[in-house]
C-alpha positions in Angstrom: -155.6 1.0 135.8 -152.1 0.8 134.3 -151.2 3.7 132.0 -148.9 2.9 129.1 -146.8 4.9 126.6 -144.8 3.7 123.6 -141.6 5.6 122.9 -139.0 6.1 120.3 -135.9 4.1 121.3 -133.7 7.1 122.2 -136.1 8.5 124.7 -134.8 5.8 127.0 -131.5 5.0 125.4 -129.6 8.0 124.0 -126.6 5.8 123.3 -128.3 4.7 120.2 -128.4 8.2 118.7 -126.1 9.5 116.1 -123.3 11.4 117.7 -124.4 15.1 118.0 -122.1 18.1 118.3 -124.4 21.0 119.0 -124.1 21.2 122.8 -127.1 23.6 123.2 -129.4 21.3 121.3 -128.2 18.3 123.2 -128.7 20.1 126.6 -132.2 21.3 125.7 -133.4 17.9 124.5 -131.8 16.1 127.5 -133.5 18.5 130.0 -136.9 17.8 128.4 -136.2 14.1 128.1 -135.4 13.9 131.8 -138.4 16.1 132.8 -140.8 13.9 130.7 -139.4 10.6 132.0 -139.4 11.8 135.6 -143.1 12.8 135.4 -144.0 9.5 133.7 -142.2 7.5 136.4 -143.7 9.5 139.2 -147.1 8.8 137.8 -146.4 5.0 137.4 -146.7 5.1 133.7 -145.4 1.9 132.0 -143.0 2.6 129.1 -142.6 0.4 126.1 -139.6 1.2 124.0 -139.6 0.8 120.2 -136.4 -0.5 118.6 -134.3 2.1 116.8 -134.6 1.4 113.0 -131.4 3.3 112.3 -129.3 1.5 114.9 -130.7 -1.9 114.0 -129.7 -1.3 110.4 -126.5 0.7 110.6 -125.2 0.4 114.1 -123.4 2.9 116.3 -120.9 4.3 113.9 -123.3 5.6 111.4 -123.3 9.1 109.9 -126.2 11.4 110.4 -128.9 11.0 107.8 -131.9 12.9 106.5 -135.4 11.4 106.0 -135.0 11.6 102.3 -132.3 8.9 102.5 -134.7 6.6 104.4 -137.7 7.3 102.2 -137.3 4.1 100.2 -139.1 0.7 100.1 -136.2 -1.1 101.8 -136.1 1.1 104.9 -139.9 1.3 105.1 -140.1 -2.5 105.0 -137.5 -2.7 107.8 -139.6 -0.2 109.9 -142.8 -2.3 109.3 -141.0 -5.5 110.4 -139.8 -3.8 113.6 -143.2 -2.3 114.3 -145.5 -5.3 113.7 -145.1 -6.9 117.2 -145.8 -3.5 118.8 -149.1 -3.1 117.0 -150.1 -6.6 118.3 -149.2 -5.4 121.8 -151.4 -2.3 121.3 -154.3 -4.4 120.2 -153.9 -6.6 123.3 -153.8 -3.7 125.7 -156.7 -2.0 124.1 -158.7 -5.2 124.3 -158.7 -4.8 128.1 -159.8 -1.2 128.8 -160.7 -2.0 132.4 -157.0 -2.8 133.1 -155.0 -0.7 130.6 -155.0 2.8 129.1 -152.6 3.6 126.2 -151.8 7.3 126.7 -150.0 7.5 123.4 -146.8 7.3 121.4 -143.8 9.7 121.9 -141.5 10.3 118.9 -138.5 12.6 118.7 -138.9 15.6 116.4 -135.9 16.3 114.1 -135.1 12.6 113.7 -135.1 11.3 110.2 -136.9 8.2 111.5 -138.9 9.2 114.6 -139.9 12.8 113.9 -143.6 13.3 114.4 -144.1 16.9 113.3 -140.6 17.7 112.0 -138.0 15.6 110.4 -134.5 16.4 108.9 -134.6 17.0 105.2 -132.0 17.7 102.6 -130.2 16.8 99.4 -127.9 14.4 101.3 -126.3 11.5 99.4 -123.1 10.2 98.0 -119.5 10.4 99.1 -118.4 13.5 101.0 -114.7 13.1 100.4 -114.3 14.8 97.0 -117.6 16.6 96.8 -117.1 20.2 95.6 -120.4 21.5 96.9 -120.1 20.0 100.4 -120.9 23.3 102.2 -124.0 23.8 100.1 -125.1 20.2 100.8 -124.6 20.7 104.6 -126.5 24.0 104.5 -129.4 22.3 102.6 -130.3 20.2 105.7 -133.4 21.7 107.4 -136.4 20.7 109.5 -139.3 19.8 107.2 -142.8 19.8 108.6 -143.6 16.1 108.1 -143.0 12.8 109.8 -139.8 10.8 109.8 -140.0 7.5 108.0 -140.4 5.2 111.0 -143.2 7.4 112.4 -144.8 7.7 109.0 -145.0 3.9 108.7 -146.2 3.6 112.3 -149.1 6.1 111.6 -150.0 4.2 108.4 -150.0 0.9 110.3 -152.2 2.5 113.1 -154.6 3.6 110.4 -154.6 0.2 108.7 -155.3 -1.5 112.0 -158.1 1.1 112.9 -156.1 2.3 115.9 -155.3 5.8 114.6 -158.2 7.5 116.7 -157.4 5.3 119.7 -153.6 5.9 120.0 -152.3 9.5 120.0 -148.9 10.3 118.5 -146.9 13.2 119.9 -143.3 14.3 119.9 -140.5 15.3 122.2 -139.3 18.6 120.9 -137.4 21.0 123.1 -138.7 24.2 121.6 -142.3 23.0 122.2 -142.2 21.0 125.4 -146.0 21.0 125.9 -146.4 18.6 123.0 -145.1 15.6 125.0 -145.8 16.9 128.6 -149.5 17.2 127.8 -149.7 13.4 127.2 -149.1 12.8 130.9 -151.7 15.3 132.2 
């Protein structure tokens, strides 16, 4: 039987991520990412990569965002358009349980799009150039206990397609590595 996981884009391609500057966070996430992928490859798990909704909309030179900015009907529609063919693939794999097993979906906590349990949140908008309260705005960014917009739409679509109890959704989150590693056990 072939085991399959679906992943956020940057689990396989970190080049699509917003440029990060916190070296400790980068190192911790990279170590967990490599550990997870090594275990998946050693077990022969097939990996299906979702597209990155931020990269496909804004490209490589985008600024960091918070989920509040993406929580609008335009970005949500973009996410749904990207996700539709992947839901079809899930249906097809699940239609052949003798051949395939979907282990789940792996998101990236902290992402405004792909966070599963935590997403970036803040009062983040407008031009930064002449903003008098820029420090206050930057300090307002936190991790909120909720899904990023892409994962929120994916979970809604899983429910609409009656797949929500058949496909588990977990996250890669360096402070809580067991969340994603347990998917491969």
